[in-house]
C-alpha positions as CSV (number, residue, x, y, z in Angstrom):
1,M,-78.6,36.5,-28.8
2,N,-77.1,38.9,-26.3
3,L,-73.7,39.8,-27.8
4,R,-72.6,41.6,-24.7
5,R,-73.2,38.6,-22.6
6,V,-71.4,36.4,-25.1
7,L,-68.4,38.8,-25.2
8,T,-68.4,39.0,-21.4
9,A,-68.4,35.2,-21.1
10,F,-65.4,35.0,-23.5
11,A,-63.5,37.5,-21.5
12,V,-64.1,35.6,-18.3
13,L,-63.0,32.4,-19.9
14,A,-59.8,34.1,-21.2
15,L,-59.1,35.4,-17.7
16,F,-59.3,31.9,-16.2
17,V,-57.1,30.4,-18.9
18,G,-54.5,33.1,-18.2
19,L,-54.6,32.4,-14.5
20,A,-54.3,28.7,-15.1
21,S,-51.2,29.2,-17.3
22,A,-49.5,31.3,-14.6
23,Q,-49.9,28.6,-11.9
24,V,-46.8,26.7,-10.7
25,V,-47.0,23.1,-11.8
26,V,-46.4,20.6,-8.9
27,P,-44.4,17.7,-10.3
28,T,-46.0,14.3,-10.1
29,P,-43.9,12.1,-7.9
30,I,-42.3,8.8,-8.9
31,N,-41.7,7.0,-5.7
32,C,-38.1,5.8,-5.2
33,S,-36.1,4.2,-2.4
34,V,-32.3,4.5,-1.8
35,S,-30.1,1.6,-0.7
36,A,-26.4,0.6,-0.8
37,A,-24.1,-2.2,0.0
38,V,-21.9,-1.5,3.0
39,P,-18.4,-2.8,2.3
40,T,-15.4,-2.5,4.7
41,L,-13.0,0.2,3.5
42,R,-9.3,0.4,4.3
43,T,-8.5,3.3,6.7
44,Q,-5.2,3.6,4.9
45,G,-6.9,4.0,1.6
46,V,-7.1,7.4,-0.2
47,V,-9.2,6.3,-3.2
48,E,-11.5,3.7,-1.6
49,R,-14.7,2.6,-3.4
50,P,-17.7,2.7,-1.2
51,G,-20.8,0.7,-1.8
52,D,-22.9,1.6,-4.9
53,V,-25.7,4.0,-4.2
54,V,-28.8,2.5,-5.8
55,I,-32.1,4.4,-6.4
56,I,-35.0,2.1,-7.3
57,C,-38.1,3.8,-8.7
58,T,-41.5,2.2,-9.5
59,G,-44.9,3.4,-10.8
60,G,-45.7,7.0,-11.7
61,P,-47.9,8.4,-14.5
62,T,-48.1,6.6,-17.8
63,P,-45.5,8.1,-20.2
64,V,-46.4,9.4,-23.7
65,N,-44.9,7.3,-26.4
66,G,-42.3,9.2,-28.5
67,N,-42.1,12.2,-26.2
68,P,-38.7,13.6,-25.5
69,L,-37.6,13.6,-21.9
70,V,-37.8,17.4,-21.5
71,V,-39.8,19.8,-19.4
72,G,-43.4,20.1,-20.5
73,S,-43.6,16.9,-22.5
74,G,-46.3,15.2,-20.6
75,A,-45.3,12.4,-18.1
76,T,-41.6,12.6,-18.7
77,D,-38.9,14.9,-17.4
78,R,-35.2,15.4,-16.4
79,A,-33.6,16.2,-13.1
80,T,-30.3,17.0,-11.4
81,I,-29.1,14.3,-8.9
82,A,-26.5,15.2,-6.3
83,I,-24.8,12.7,-4.0
84,S,-22.6,13.7,-1.0
85,F,-20.7,11.6,1.5
86,S,-21.0,13.5,4.8
87,G,-18.1,15.7,4.1
88,V,-15.6,12.9,3.2
89,P,-13.4,14.1,0.3
90,I,-14.1,12.7,-3.1
91,T,-10.8,11.6,-4.7
92,N,-11.9,10.3,-8.2
93,A,-9.7,11.0,-11.2
94,T,-10.7,14.4,-12.4
95,A,-10.4,16.6,-15.5
96,K,-10.8,20.3,-15.7
97,D,-13.3,20.8,-18.5
98,G,-14.6,24.3,-17.8
99,I,-18.1,23.5,-16.8
100,S,-19.9,25.1,-13.9
101,I,-23.1,24.5,-11.8
102,N,-24.7,27.4,-10.1
103,S,-21.6,29.4,-10.9
104,V,-19.3,26.9,-9.2
105,G,-16.5,25.5,-11.3
106,Q,-16.7,21.7,-11.8
107,W,-14.2,19.0,-12.6
108,S,-15.5,15.9,-14.4
109,T,-14.7,12.5,-12.8
110,D,-14.8,8.8,-13.7
111,A,-17.8,8.3,-11.4
112,L,-20.9,7.2,-13.4
113,L,-24.6,7.2,-12.7
114,L,-25.9,4.1,-14.6
115,I,-29.5,3.8,-15.7
116,D,-31.4,0.5,-15.7
117,E,-28.4,-1.8,-14.9
118,P,-26.7,-2.0,-18.3
119,N,-24.5,-4.9,-19.3
120,E,-26.3,-7.5,-17.3
121,P,-27.6,-10.5,-19.2
122,G,-31.2,-11.5,-19.1
123,G,-33.0,-8.2,-19.5
124,P,-36.6,-8.3,-20.6
125,V,-36.1,-6.0,-23.6
126,A,-33.4,-6.7,-26.2
127,G,-31.1,-3.7,-26.6
128,Y,-32.5,-1.8,-23.7
129,G,-32.1,-1.7,-19.9
130,Q,-30.0,-4.6,-18.7
131,S,-29.5,-5.8,-22.3
132,A,-28.0,-2.5,-23.4
133,G,-24.3,-1.7,-23.6
134,I,-23.0,1.3,-21.8
135,T,-23.1,4.7,-23.5
136,V,-21.7,7.7,-21.6
137,C,-23.2,11.2,-21.4
138,T,-20.3,13.4,-20.5
139,A,-20.4,16.1,-17.9
140,S,-19.9,18.8,-20.5
141,A,-22.7,17.3,-22.7
142,Q,-25.0,17.3,-19.6
143,A,-24.3,21.0,-19.0
144,A,-25.2,21.8,-22.6
145,D,-28.4,19.7,-22.4
146,A,-29.4,21.3,-19.1
147,A,-29.5,24.7,-20.7
148,E,-31.6,23.4,-23.6
149,T,-34.2,21.5,-21.5
150,A,-34.5,24.4,-19.0
151,A,-35.6,26.4,-22.0
152,G,-38.2,23.8,-22.9
153,T,-36.5,22.3,-25.9
154,P,-35.3,18.7,-26.4
155,A,-31.7,17.9,-25.5
156,T,-29.5,17.4,-28.5
157,N,-26.3,16.1,-26.9
158,C,-27.7,13.2,-25.0
159,P,-31.3,12.9,-26.4
160,A,-33.7,10.7,-24.6
161,Y,-37.3,9.8,-25.6
162,A,-40.0,7.6,-24.1
163,Q,-40.7,4.4,-26.1
164,L,-43.0,1.5,-25.3
165,V,-41.2,-1.6,-26.4
166,D,-42.5,-5.1,-25.6
167,N,-44.9,-3.5,-23.0
168,Y,-42.0,-1.8,-21.2
169,W,-41.3,1.9,-21.1
170,V,-37.7,2.3,-22.1
171,I,-35.5,5.4,-22.6
172,A,-34.6,5.6,-26.3
173,A,-32.2,7.8,-28.2
174,A,-34.9,8.8,-30.7
175,A,-38.7,9.2,-30.9
176,A,-39.3,6.2,-33.0
177,A,-36.1,4.6,-34.2
178,P,-34.6,1.7,-32.1
179,G,-31.6,2.2,-29.9
180,H,-31.1,3.0,-26.2
181,A,-30.2,6.5,-25.0
182,A,-27.1,7.3,-23.0
183,N,-27.4,5.3,-19.9
184,A,-24.2,6.3,-18.0
185,Y,-24.0,9.9,-16.8
186,Q,-20.6,11.2,-15.9
187,G,-20.3,12.9,-12.5
188,S,-18.7,16.2,-11.7
189,T,-17.4,17.6,-8.5
190,P,-16.6,21.1,-7.4
191,S,-13.1,22.3,-8.1
192,A,-10.6,22.3,-5.4
193,S,-11.5,25.8,-4.3
194,G,-15.1,24.7,-3.9
195,G,-14.4,21.5,-2.0
196,Q,-14.6,18.1,-3.6
197,T,-17.4,16.7,-1.4
198,V,-20.4,16.2,-3.8
199,L,-20.9,14.4,-7.1
200,T,-23.5,16.0,-9.4
201,F,-25.2,14.5,-12.5
202,Q,-27.2,17.1,-14.6
203,D,-30.2,16.6,-16.8
204,V,-30.7,12.9,-16.0
205,P,-33.7,11.4,-17.7
206,V,-36.7,10.8,-15.4
207,L,-39.2,8.3,-16.9
208,S,-41.9,6.5,-15.1
209,T,-42.2,2.8,-15.6
210,G,-46.0,3.1,-15.7
211,S,-46.3,0.1,-13.3
212,S,-45.6,-0.6,-9.7
213,A,-44.3,-4.0,-10.8
214,V,-41.5,-2.6,-13.0
215,E,-38.4,-0.9,-11.6
216,R,-36.2,1.8,-13.0
217,V,-32.8,1.7,-11.4
218,Y,-30.2,4.5,-11.0
219,R,-26.9,3.2,-9.7
220,L,-23.9,5.3,-8.7
221,V,-20.6,3.4,-9.4
222,N,-16.9,4.2,-9.3
223,T,-17.0,6.7,-6.5
224,R,-13.6,7.0,-4.7
225,L,-13.2,8.5,-1.2
226,N,-10.4,9.4,1.2
227,V,-11.5,7.4,4.2
228,G,-9.2,8.9,6.8
229,S,-10.4,8.7,10.3
230,N,-14.1,8.2,9.4
231,A,-15.4,5.0,11.1
232,S,-18.4,5.0,8.8
233,I,-19.5,6.9,5.7
234,T,-23.1,7.9,4.8
235,A,-24.3,9.0,1.3
236,T,-27.0,11.6,1.0
237,V,-29.0,11.9,-2.3
238,T,-30.7,15.1,-3.4
239,V,-33.0,15.3,-6.5
240,T,-33.7,18.7,-8.0
241,P,-36.4,18.7,-10.8
242,N,-35.7,20.9,-13.8
243,P,-37.7,24.1,-14.0
244,N,-41.4,23.6,-14.6
245,A,-40.9,19.8,-14.2
246,I,-44.0,17.7,-14.4
247,T,-42.6,14.6,-12.8
248,T,-39.8,14.0,-10.4
249,L,-38.2,11.3,-8.2
250,N,-39.7,11.2,-4.8
251,L,-37.2,9.7,-2.4
252,T,-38.8,7.8,0.5
253,N,-35.3,7.9,2.2
254,N,-32.3,9.9,1.0
255,S,-29.4,8.8,3.3
256,V,-27.8,5.4,3.5
257,S,-24.6,3.9,4.9
258,V,-22.1,3.1,2.1
259,G,-19.1,1.8,4.1
260,T,-17.4,1.2,7.4
261,A,-13.7,1.6,7.9
262,A,-11.1,-0.7,9.4
263,S,-7.4,-1.1,9.1
264,G,-6.6,-3.1,6.0
265,L,-3.3,-4.4,7.0
266,T,-1.1,-5.7,9.8
267,T,2.5,-6.7,9.3
268,S,5.3,-8.6,11.0
269,V,9.0,-9.4,10.5
270,L,10.5,-12.8,11.5
271,T,14.3,-12.9,11.3
272,V,16.4,-16.0,11.3
273,G,20.1,-16.8,10.7
274,G,22.2,-14.7,12.9
275,S,25.5,-15.6,11.2
276,S,28.5,-13.5,12.0
277,L,29.8,-11.0,9.5
278,C,33.1,-12.6,9.9
279,A,31.9,-15.5,7.7
280,S,30.9,-15.3,4.1
281,T,27.2,-16.1,3.5
282,D,25.3,-17.1,0.4
283,L,21.8,-17.8,-0.9
284,G,22.6,-21.5,-1.4
285,P,25.6,-22.2,0.9
286,A,28.7,-23.4,-1.0
287,S,31.9,-24.7,0.4
288,G,33.3,-22.4,3.1
289,K,30.2,-20.3,3.3
290,T,27.2,-20.3,5.6
291,K,23.5,-19.7,4.9
292,A,22.6,-16.1,4.4
293,N,20.7,-14.2,7.1
294,S,17.1,-13.9,6.1
295,A,13.8,-12.4,7.2
296,L,10.2,-13.3,6.5
297,L,8.1,-10.2,5.8
298,T,4.4,-10.9,6.4
299,F,1.4,-8.9,5.3
300,T,-1.9,-9.9,6.8
301,P,-5.1,-8.3,5.5
302,G,-7.3,-6.7,8.2
303,F,-10.5,-8.2,6.6
304,A,-11.6,-10.1,3.5
305,N,-11.0,-8.3,0.3
306,A,-8.5,-5.9,1.8
307,F,-6.0,-7.1,-0.8
308,K,-7.4,-6.7,-4.3
309,T,-6.4,-7.4,-7.9
310,Q,-6.3,-4.7,-10.5
311,A,-9.5,-6.1,-12.3
312,L,-11.6,-9.2,-12.1
313,P,-10.5,-12.0,-14.5
314,L,-13.4,-13.6,-16.3
315,S,-11.4,-16.5,-17.8
316,T,-7.9,-17.9,-17.6
317,V,-6.4,-15.0,-19.6
318,L,-4.4,-12.3,-17.9
319,A,-6.5,-9.8,-15.9
320,V,-5.1,-6.9,-17.8
321,V,-7.9,-4.6,-18.9
322,N,-7.1,-1.9,-21.5
323,A,-8.7,1.5,-22.0
324,A,-10.6,0.4,-25.1
325,G,-13.0,-1.7,-23.0
326,G,-12.8,-4.6,-20.7
327,L,-14.2,-7.6,-18.9
328,Q,-15.3,-5.9,-15.7
329,N,-18.3,-3.8,-17.0
330,A,-21.5,-5.2,-15.5
331,A,-23.5,-2.7,-13.5
332,N,-24.0,-4.8,-10.4
333,G,-20.4,-5.9,-10.1
334,T,-21.0,-9.7,-10.0
335,Y,-19.5,-12.1,-12.4
336,S,-19.0,-15.8,-13.1
337,A,-15.6,-17.1,-14.1
338,S,-13.5,-20.2,-14.3
339,Y,-9.9,-21.2,-14.0
340,T,-7.7,-24.2,-14.6
341,P,-6.0,-25.5,-11.4
342,S,-2.2,-25.1,-11.1
343,G,-1.6,-28.8,-11.5
344,G,-4.0,-29.1,-14.4
345,G,-7.4,-30.9,-14.5
346,S,-11.0,-29.8,-15.0
347,S,-11.9,-26.2,-15.1
348,V,-13.2,-24.8,-11.8
349,A,-16.2,-22.4,-11.8
350,V,-16.1,-19.4,-9.3
351,S,-18.2,-16.4,-8.6
352,L,-16.5,-13.0,-8.4
353,A,-17.4,-9.6,-7.0
354,S,-16.0,-6.2,-7.8
355,T,-15.2,-5.8,-4.1
356,S,-12.2,-8.1,-4.8
357,S,-10.9,-5.6,-7.4
358,E,-9.3,-2.2,-7.2
359,S,-11.3,-1.3,-10.3
360,G,-15.0,-0.4,-10.5
361,V,-17.2,-0.6,-13.6
362,I,-14.7,-0.3,-16.4
363,V,-15.9,1.7,-19.4
364,A,-14.0,3.1,-22.4
365,A,-13.5,6.8,-22.2
366,A,-16.0,8.9,-24.1
367,A,-14.8,11.7,-26.3
368,G,-14.8,15.0,-24.4
369,S,-14.9,13.3,-21.0
370,G,-11.3,14.3,-20.1
371,I,-10.9,10.9,-18.5
372,A,-8.5,8.2,-19.7
373,S,-11.1,5.4,-18.8
374,Y,-13.9,5.1,-16.3
375,G,-13.4,2.9,-13.2
376,L,-10.1,1.3,-14.2
377,A,-7.4,1.2,-11.5
378,N,-3.8,1.5,-12.4
379,S,-2.8,-1.6,-10.5
380,G,-3.8,-4.2,-8.0
381,T,-3.0,-3.7,-4.3
382,R,0.8,-3.3,-3.8
383,L,2.6,-4.3,-0.7
384,E,5.8,-2.5,0.1
385,A,9.0,-3.1,2.1
386,K,11.1,0.0,2.7
387,F,14.6,-0.8,3.9
388,T,16.9,1.6,5.7
389,G,20.4,1.3,7.1
390,L,21.5,-1.4,4.7
391,N,25.2,-2.3,4.7
392,S,27.1,-1.2,1.6
393,N,29.4,-4.2,1.8
394,A,26.5,-6.7,1.7
395,T,24.1,-7.9,-1.0
396,Y,20.4,-7.9,-0.5
397,Y,17.6,-9.9,-2.2
398,V,13.9,-10.2,-1.9
399,S,11.7,-13.0,-3.2
400,A,10.1,-12.3,-6.6
401,V,6.8,-13.9,-5.4
402,N,5.1,-14.6,-2.1
403,V,6.4,-17.6,-0.2
404,I,5.0,-20.2,2.1
405,D,8.0,-20.2,4.3
406,F,11.8,-19.7,4.1
407,A,12.2,-22.5,1.6
408,D,9.1,-22.7,-0.6
409,P,7.4,-20.2,-2.9
410,A,3.7,-20.0,-3.1
411,V,2.1,-22.3,-5.7
412,A,1.7,-20.3,-8.9
413,P,-1.6,-20.2,-10.7
414,A,-1.7,-21.8,-14.1
415,T,-1.8,-18.2,-15.5
416,I,-0.8,-15.3,-13.4
417,G,-3.8,-13.1,-12.9
418,D,-6.5,-15.7,-13.7
419,A,-9.5,-16.5,-11.5
420,N,-7.6,-18.8,-9.2
421,P,-8.3,-17.6,-5.6
422,T,-5.0,-18.9,-4.2
423,P,-3.1,-15.8,-3.0
424,Y,-0.3,-14.8,-5.3
425,A,1.7,-11.7,-5.7
426,V,4.6,-10.8,-8.0
427,W,7.5,-8.4,-7.6
428,A,6.6,-5.1,-9.3
429,G,9.7,-2.9,-8.6
430,S,12.5,-2.2,-6.2
431,S,13.0,1.5,-6.5
432,A,11.1,4.7,-7.1
433,P,8.6,5.2,-8.5
434,E,6.2,2.8,-6.8
435,T,3.9,3.3,-9.8
436,A,6.1,1.4,-12.2
437,T,4.3,-0.4,-15.1
438,F,3.6,-4.0,-14.2
439,S,3.5,-6.8,-16.8
440,F,2.3,-9.8,-14.9
441,G,5.7,-11.5,-15.5
442,L,8.5,-12.7,-13.3
443,P,11.6,-10.6,-13.4
444,A,15.0,-11.9,-14.2
445,G,16.6,-13.1,-10.9
446,T,18.6,-15.7,-9.2
447,T,17.0,-19.0,-8.3
448,L,17.5,-19.7,-4.6
449,A,19.0,-23.2,-4.1
450,D,17.8,-23.5,-0.6
451,A,19.9,-25.9,1.5
452,V,16.9,-27.2,3.5
453,A,14.6,-27.8,0.5
454,P,16.9,-27.7,-2.6
455,A,14.1,-29.0,-4.8
456,A,11.9,-26.0,-4.1
457,G,13.8,-22.8,-5.0
458,V,12.5,-19.3,-4.5
459,P,13.1,-16.8,-7.3
460,V,14.7,-13.7,-5.9
461,V,15.5,-10.2,-7.1
462,K,18.6,-8.2,-6.1
463,L,18.1,-4.9,-4.5
464,S,20.2,-1.8,-5.2
465,P,20.5,0.2,-2.0
466,S,21.2,3.9,-2.3
467,S,24.3,5.6,-0.9
468,S,22.5,6.2,2.3
469,G,21.5,2.5,2.7
470,G,17.9,2.8,1.6
471,A,16.0,0.4,-0.8
472,E,12.4,-0.4,-1.6
473,A,10.7,-3.5,-2.8
474,Y,7.0,-3.9,-3.7
475,W,4.8,-6.6,-4.9
476,E,1.5,-6.5,-6.7
477,V,-1.4,-8.8,-5.8
478,T,-2.4,-10.8,-8.9
479,N,-4.6,-13.5,-7.4
480,T,-6.8,-13.5,-4.3
481,G,-10.0,-14.9,-3.1
482,S,-13.1,-13.1,-1.8
483,G,-13.6,-15.1,1.4
484,T,-11.2,-15.6,4.3
485,P,-8.4,-13.0,4.5
486,L,-5.3,-14.5,2.8
487,I,-1.8,-13.8,4.2
488,F,1.1,-12.8,1.9
489,A,4.7,-13.4,3.0
490,F,7.9,-12.5,1.3
491,Y,11.5,-13.5,1.8
492,A,14.3,-11.0,2.3
493,V,18.0,-12.1,2.3
494,Y,21.2,-10.5,3.6
495,S,24.3,-12.0,2.1
496,N,27.9,-10.8,2.6
497,V,31.5,-11.6,1.8
498,A,33.8,-11.8,4.9
499,S,36.9,-10.2,3.4
500,P,37.1,-7.4,4.2
501,P,34.6,-7.8,7.1
502,P,31.6,-5.5,6.5
503,A,31.0,-2.8,9.1
504,G,27.6,-1.3,9.5
505,T,24.1,-2.0,10.8
506,D,21.6,-4.8,10.7
507,G,19.2,-2.7,8.6
508,S,15.6,-2.0,9.3
509,V,12.4,-2.4,7.3
510,A,9.0,-0.7,7.3
511,L,6.0,-2.6,5.7
512,G,2.8,-1.3,4.3
513,F,0.6,-0.6,1.3
514,A,1.9,1.0,-1.8
515,P,2.1,3.4,-3.5
516,T,2.1,6.2,-1.0
517,N,-0.2,9.3,-1.5
518,G,1.7,12.5,-1.9
519,T,3.8,14.6,-4.2
520,S,7.4,14.0,-3.3
521,G,9.9,11.3,-4.1
522,S,8.2,8.0,-5.1
523,Q,4.8,9.3,-3.9
524,T,1.9,9.8,-6.3
525,S,-1.3,11.9,-6.2
526,T,-3.0,10.2,-9.2
527,W,-2.3,6.4,-9.0
528,V,-5.2,4.1,-8.1
529,P,-5.0,2.7,-5.6
530,R,-2.8,4.8,-3.3
531,F,-2.5,4.9,0.5
532,T,-1.3,6.9,3.5
533,G,2.3,6.3,4.8
534,I,3.6,2.9,5.8
535,G,4.3,1.7,9.4
536,A,7.3,2.2,11.6
537,A,10.6,0.6,10.8
538,V,11.7,-2.5,12.7
539,P,15.0,-4.6,12.6
540,A,15.2,-6.5,9.4
541,F,18.0,-9.0,10.0
542,V,19.8,-10.6,12.9
543,V,23.4,-9.8,11.9
544,V,26.2,-10.6,14.4
545,P,29.1,-8.1,14.0
546,C,32.5,-9.5,13.1
547,Q,33.8,-8.9,16.5
548,T,35.2,-10.5,19.6
549,T,34.6,-8.9,23.0
550,L,37.1,-9.5,25.7
551,L,36.5,-8.8,29.4
552,F,39.5,-7.9,31.6
553,P,37.7,-8.1,35.0
554,F,40.4,-6.2,37.0
555,V,42.6,-3.5,35.7
556,T,44.5,-1.0,37.9
557,T,46.8,1.9,37.6
558,T,46.4,3.3,41.1
559,K,49.3,5.0,43.0
560,V,51.4,3.2,45.7
561,T,53.5,6.3,46.6
562,A,54.1,9.7,45.0
563,T,56.5,8.1,42.5
564,Q,55.2,4.5,42.4
565,H,51.9,3.0,41.1
566,W,50.2,-0.2,40.2
567,D,50.0,-0.8,36.5
568,T,48.5,-3.5,34.2
569,G,50.2,-4.7,31.2
570,I,47.8,-6.0,28.5
571,A,48.3,-8.0,25.3
572,I,45.6,-8.6,22.7
573,A,46.3,-11.2,20.0
574,N,44.5,-11.8,16.7
575,T,44.8,-15.6,16.5
576,G,42.9,-15.9,13.2
577,A,46.2,-17.0,11.5
578,D,46.6,-20.6,12.2
579,P,47.8,-23.9,10.5
580,W,44.3,-24.3,9.1
581,N,44.1,-20.9,7.5
582,S,41.0,-20.0,9.4
583,V,41.4,-16.3,8.6
584,P,43.6,-15.7,5.5
585,I,46.2,-13.0,6.0
586,P,45.1,-10.2,3.6
587,T,47.6,-8.9,0.9
588,T,46.7,-5.4,2.0
589,P,46.5,-5.0,5.7
590,S,43.0,-4.1,6.9
591,T,42.4,-0.7,8.6
592,T,39.3,-1.9,10.4
593,T,40.6,-4.7,12.6
594,F,41.2,-2.6,15.7
595,C,39.9,-3.0,19.2
596,T,38.0,-0.4,21.2
597,L,39.0,-0.3,24.9
598,N,36.2,0.7,27.3
599,F,37.0,1.3,30.9
600,Y,34.6,1.2,33.9
601,G,35.7,1.8,37.5
602,S,36.9,4.4,40.0
603,G,40.0,5.6,41.8
604,V,40.5,9.4,41.2
605,S,38.7,12.5,42.3
606,S,38.2,14.0,38.8
607,G,36.4,12.8,35.7
608,L,33.6,11.2,37.7
609,N,30.4,10.0,36.0
610,S,27.0,10.2,37.6
611,A,27.7,7.2,39.7
612,G,30.8,8.7,41.2
613,Q,33.1,6.5,39.2
614,F,36.1,7.4,37.1
615,T,35.7,6.4,33.5
616,P,38.6,7.0,31.2
617,P,37.7,7.8,27.6
618,S,37.4,4.9,25.2
619,V,40.6,4.2,23.2
620,Q,40.9,2.8,19.8
621,T,44.0,0.6,19.2
622,P,46.0,0.4,16.0
623,P,44.8,-2.3,13.6
624,I,45.7,-5.8,14.8
625,G,45.9,-8.2,11.8
626,P,45.8,-12.0,11.8
627,G,48.9,-13.3,13.5
628,Q,49.6,-10.0,15.3
629,T,49.6,-8.9,18.9
630,Y,49.2,-5.5,20.4
631,A,50.7,-5.0,23.9
632,F,50.3,-1.8,26.1
633,D,50.1,-0.5,29.6
634,A,46.7,0.3,30.9
635,S,48.0,3.6,32.2
636,D,49.0,4.7,28.7
637,P,47.2,2.5,26.1
638,L,48.6,4.3,23.1
639,S,52.2,4.7,24.5
640,T,52.1,8.5,24.4
641,G,54.3,8.9,27.5
642,T,51.7,11.0,29.2
643,Y,50.0,8.2,31.3
644,P,46.4,9.6,31.0
645,N,44.8,6.8,32.9
646,L,46.9,6.9,36.2
647,G,44.8,6.4,39.2
648,F,42.3,4.0,37.7
649,A,40.9,0.8,39.2
650,G,38.1,-1.2,37.6
651,Y,37.5,-3.5,34.6
652,M,37.7,-3.1,30.9
653,F,35.9,-4.4,27.8
654,A,38.0,-4.7,24.6
655,V,35.6,-4.9,21.6
656,C,37.7,-6.1,18.7
657,N,36.6,-6.0,15.0
658,F,37.9,-9.5,14.3
659,Q,37.2,-13.1,15.3
660,F,39.5,-15.3,17.4
661,A,40.7,-12.4,19.7
662,H,42.4,-13.5,23.0
663,G,43.9,-11.4,25.7
664,F,46.3,-11.6,28.7
665,A,46.8,-9.1,31.6
666,Y,49.7,-8.8,34.0
667,I,49.4,-6.6,37.1
668,E,52.4,-5.4,39.1
669,D,53.0,-2.8,41.8
670,G,56.2,-1.2,40.4
671,A,58.2,-1.7,43.7
672,G,60.8,-3.9,42.0
673,D,62.3,-0.8,40.4
674,T,64.0,0.2,43.7
675,S,63.8,-2.7,46.2
676,G,63.9,-5.7,43.8
677,V,60.8,-7.0,45.6
678,G,57.3,-6.5,44.1
679,N,53.9,-8.0,43.8
680,S,52.5,-9.2,40.5
681,M,50.0,-11.6,38.9
682,G,48.6,-12.5,35.4
683,Y,45.3,-13.8,34.0
684,L,43.6,-14.6,30.7
685,A,40.9,-12.3,29.5
686,L,37.4,-13.7,29.4
687,V,35.8,-14.1,25.9
688,V,32.2,-12.8,26.2
689,D,29.7,-15.1,24.4
690,N,25.9,-14.7,24.4
691,T,25.2,-18.3,23.7
692,G,24.3,-19.1,27.4
693,P,21.0,-18.4,29.2
694,L,22.3,-15.1,30.7
695,Q,22.9,-12.7,27.8
696,R,24.0,-9.2,27.5
697,A,22.0,-6.7,25.4
698,A,24.0,-7.2,22.2
699,A,24.7,-10.0,19.7
700,L,28.1,-11.2,21.0
701,T,30.0,-14.3,19.9
702,G,33.5,-15.6,20.7
703,E,35.7,-18.7,20.8
704,N,35.1,-20.9,23.8
705,L,38.3,-22.9,24.5
706,S,37.0,-24.8,27.6
707,N,39.6,-23.4,29.9
């Protein structure tokens, strides 16, 4: 035997073995495709849920039973999966837990990457895959595991092993003992300084199904985005194998559309009533009162599912889901439910989808996650009415529920918040903050005994305007369908007492989604859902001022000679005092029942307006109470002895802050002072009333005496 030859052969063999061990291992691909639903997202939404990103993988090398899913363990491995949304900001609830990826600080979120569609009935293997409950691997646990598996040792925080159970390769928590591994990986996103534009899931188990006929599914749920001006949103998936990986996910496509954007809301305000502030008004008119002014506030969704409930009800119980778990926790977001009709009868079966809910997949928070609960919204869609310029002398109400019209409330479901798709919303607050806790119950309020339909009755809530005349009201959607957009309307009421007559504005209202995103006042930066600012304010009520407007069509104070001039004597009477006590004489005289005299015309060379006409300044008379008359000369309306209006010729409007005003004018030339002969005439003032076809640009009413 040639020992040298044998030793040489062994040396060569050792060299080849060393070279082989130094080669880079090319991971064996497991082919996967990426898909997503493409829901319509609200452009006003700051925390909109796009379509779930779904990665479906088939085939690959046959796993080794009992192997941990760690680098170098045969046909099994782990990988980091990152998903971005074309620069659109990610707005999930976050927690600062001190982890980092590639030296970039991370915040953990309530977004989850689910493995094998947990919580869906009918899975082929009991206790695994679809038949498994949801177990979360937190972002901090992933970071610790990633360090372990990169070093070639099994993960100890979220262990995962390949097991062959009933001829299916499943991901188990132990090498031989039964029990599924963590199947929901918590996403993290770069801290604010790094830009919240990508969700990352570390050390995610990668396990081949061993068959092209069997799928392994990774599903991203609970993502929330600030839609802004983006007309469409695309998700891009990147898979990075762990060091020395043997298998990896090979994506045949890595970008998919996950949403298109459209306005989620249009609004309108319909006002009726128009009663004068001179008359007392009431919700249900009693003797001596008229029906209160009112407005119908209408919120119309821009598309189906633009208005959503907090969570999906799966029975006729309230749709309140607590942080310890919940009803809405299936991976694919589809559910079956039933409800009892409002009028009773047989139960009605319906299908529900999570797109009708503000919540995503609801999972109890895992210890160390830093998140209160995964996927759970704080409320359903809220609709807001923000009032400004309200009159401090009036009382304002809004309906506690949505209404069909001015007389009838919407038909309430048998249980508020059940699966009944009939649109229903309940008052949730009338002042800051817009994030008040909601209990699915009607607030204490006054029942509206409507004069048109007294059997109906709309429950109302009294508003409490601020000192500046502002007030808010908002309602939460508790029931809605998933098909045709459903309109929500609410009833706003303006009621006043005539004595003393209120002075003020008609009030305006701006409508929109609530709460508003921000950090000031009633705004919030954490509530889900939240929205950009509401629309522009529009008039809320048709309120006719408690006024009478008199037109004196010819008034003159022009000179005849150096010492003589024409003048007009005017008398304005408050005829509210009469045998029928139309306007009671107040015990304390009012200080607001004055007239404002407005002159228009010409006649002198100074004080001209742009049209070359002399316009004396407006003059406010002393108060004129019921049964009183104020008489004056047009040349000196306040009897100052200075005659400031000499040389005027034109017409005058007297706007009086009381009803039943009447006027008389008497024009004379002053010649009778010396010669005993003069020219004079008198006429009645015209009462201006806007009830005819030709109307002025103001709400004017007056007493027509047919003469």
